[in-house]
C-alpha positions, -999 to 999 in steps of 0.1 A, spaced: -352 -131 685 -343 -99 664 -331 -102 631 -302 -85 607 -325 -68 580 -294 -56 561 -276 -86 565 -303 -106 550 -311 -78 523 -273 -85 513 -276 -126 514 -309 -115 491 -290 -96 466 -262 -118 462 -286 -148 459 -306 -132 430 -271 -119 415 -262 -159 410 -294 -168 398 -295 -140 369 -255 -146 360 -266 -186 358 -299 -179 335 -272 -155 314 -248 -182 306 -276 -205 301 -294 -181 276 -261 -174 256 -254 -213 257 -289 -214 243 -283 -187 217 -249 -197 206 -268 -232 198 -291 -217 179 -266 -197 155 -249 -231 148 -278 -248 137 -294 -224 120 -254 -218 104 -255 -256 96 -292 -256 80 -281 -231 56 -243 -243 46 -270 -281 38 -290 -260 22 -266 -238 1 -251 -275 -6 -281 -289 -19 -292 -256 -38 -259 -263 -53 -261 -300 -59 -292 -298 -82 -278 -267 -96 -247 -285 -111 -274 -316 -120 -295 -293 -141 -264 -279 -159 -247 -310 -162 -283 -322 -177 -286 -291 -203 -253 -296 -214 -256 -338 -223 -292 -328 -239 -274 -303 -260 -250 -328 -270 -216 -307 -253 -218 -339 -230 -222 -367 -250 -192 -385 -254 -173 -379 -229 -202 -393 -206 -210 -424 -228 -170 -429 -228 -169 -421 -189 -192 -443 -181 -183 -480 -205 -146 -474 -187 -171 -476 -158 -184 -514 -168 -164 -542 -148 -159 -577 -164 -181 -594 -136 -213 -575 -149 -236 -581 -172 -261 -552 -186 -288 -555 -212 -300 -524 -232 -322 -543 -249 -335 -578 -252 -314 -588 -276 -282 -571 -266 -256 -578 -242 -230 -552 -231 -198 -566 -213 -173 -547 -205 -162 -530 -235 -183 -556 -259 -213 -554 -274 -226 -591 -281 -257 -591 -304 -279 -623 -301 -289 -637 -333 -310 -665 -355 -284 -695 -340 -256 -673 -324 -242 -641 -321 -222 -611 -329 -195 -596 -312 -190 -557 -315 -157 -548 -309 -146 -588 -307 -119 -578 -332 -97 -547 -322 -60 -536 -324 -36 -539 -296 -20 -512 -277 16 -508 -295 37 -515 -266 37 -552 -251 29 -550 -213 43 -581 -201 86 -591 -216 89 -618 -233 117 -633 -257 93 -656 -280 85 -653 -317 47 -652 -308 37 -640 -279 -7 -645 -271 -17 -619 -234 -45 -629 -218 -65 -605 -194 -86 -620 -169 -99 -592 -163 -106 -573 -195 -116 -603 -211 -94 -601 -237 -66 -621 -261 -38 -598 -274 -12 -615 -304 22 -595 -302 46 -609 -333 87 -608 -331 98 -585 -357 136 -579 -342 155 -578 -307 135 -572 -279 106 -557 -311 73 -569 -312 42 -553 -337 8 -557 -327 -10 -578 -344 -50 -585 -331 -69 -589 -303 -97 -610 -296 -128 -609 -272 -122 -642 -253 -144 -657 -221 -118 -668 -188 -123 -680 -155 -125 -650 -132 -92 -634 -120 -86 -646 -85 -86 -684 -105 -47 -672 -114 -30 -690 -85 -1 -659 -94 -7 -622 -111 4 -638 -139 13 -675 -154 30 -685 -184 33 -717 -207 41 -727 -238 17 -743 -265 30 -770 -277 6 -784 -304 -20 -771 -316 -56 -797 -322 -75 -787 -354 -100 -817 -345 -107 -817 -305 -121 -839 -283 -132 -830 -249 -129 -851 -217 -152 -834 -194 -135 -835 -157 -161 -838 -126 -165 -807 -122 -177 -794 -160 -203 -828 -155 -218 -813 -122 -225 -784 -140 -229 -801 -178 -256 -831 -163 -265 -843 -198 -231 -851 -207 -229 -886 -225 -200 -909 -206 -165 -907 -219 -148 -882 -238 -165 -864 -263 -156 -867 -307 -145 -839 -326 -177 -824 -336 -202 -837 -314 -226 -811 -304 -216 -812 -268 -180 -809 -276 -175 -772 -259 -138 -770 -274 -150 -759 -306 -130 -764 -339 -95 -757 -327 -78 -761 -290 -38 -752 -280 -23 -777 -261 -2 -761 -235 26 -767 -213 25 -746 -184 51 -735 -160 49 -727 -118 17 -746 -119 3 -781 -116 -30 -803 -123 -33 -778 -153 -26 -801 -183 -66 -797 -195 -67 -755 -190 -65 -748 -229 -71 -720 -253 -105 -733 -279 -129 -726 -297 -168 -721 -289 -191 -752 -291 -217 -766 -271 -236 -741 -256 -266 -725 -266 -273 -695 -291 -259 -667 -278 -247 -678 -244 -206 -671 -253 -204 -649 -220 -234 -657 -200 -211 -673 -174 -173 -674 -169 -155 -703 -179 -138 -734 -154 -106 -728 -165 -96 -725 -199 -98 -696 -227 -126 -691 -249 -129 -676 -283 -151 -680 -311 -144 -702 -338 -142 -671 -358 -117 -660 -342 -95 -689 -333 -93 -700 -369 -77 -665 -379 -58 -665 -349 -46 -697 -361 -38 -689 -396 -24 -652 -387 3 -673 -363 13 -697 -390 21 -730 -400 55 -729 -388 43 -708 -350 45 -737 -326 85 -745 -338 90 -709 -338 74 -708 -301 42 -693 -287 43 -684 -251 11 -677 -235 8 -648 -205 -19 -649 -184 -27 -619 -165 -51 -609 -136 -53 -575 -154 -75 -544 -131 -84 -521 -159 -93 -519 -194 -76 -505 -222 -94 -485 -256 -81 -501 -284 -88 -490 -324 -110 -513 -339 
């Protein structure tokens, strides 16, 4: 049998050429992948170096005091009303308020402040109390003219969590201010405070959590809120004002509610006190 050596050589040449082209393609693909990986690592390394360079610059500026106030203020604005922070053993940070525990009670720094000049809700009442469930603030505005209101005072308060409100805003009117309040705990309160005696607790009882006064309010658009009040603080262990949100009421310190009643004046209920509860969404700055 004879072989055509010329044809065989051509076949081998074609096969070798195809093999070389395939190897070249693989080499180009591998080379491209290597270049991509090197470029990606370079970018990541540069970003890493840039990140740490920025951190070092910010740290240096903070140490020198250039960014001290700005950084602290920004951090305070990021605080939420649901988180308690304890800088030291005897202080508690809650939002923008600082609570210092002392023998027999507590001192709330920033707990009395001036509200913003412009009232955030619409009303025609002689007196308006705005209670923000997020910022834990009560703002009192007094009517001074047709549609004009002046800010009187703001207080740190404790409220339920914002989701307690069935609407973004709930309104009511104060029908009376009880200066010697009793307290008739509901089932939910008794499940939490199992030591409470049966029946209603009289004024001045050590477990009466109404404190020195409570506002009786007729709420609009909600049912079953007969026991939702604005009241003082008693019956809690020392320093417990901020430990937990309330079951439904708004709680002030006894000093604050006494001062609020004095500022409202003896004819305030007849003149009209509207209470506006809002869920709120941000902290606001106030002049102390």
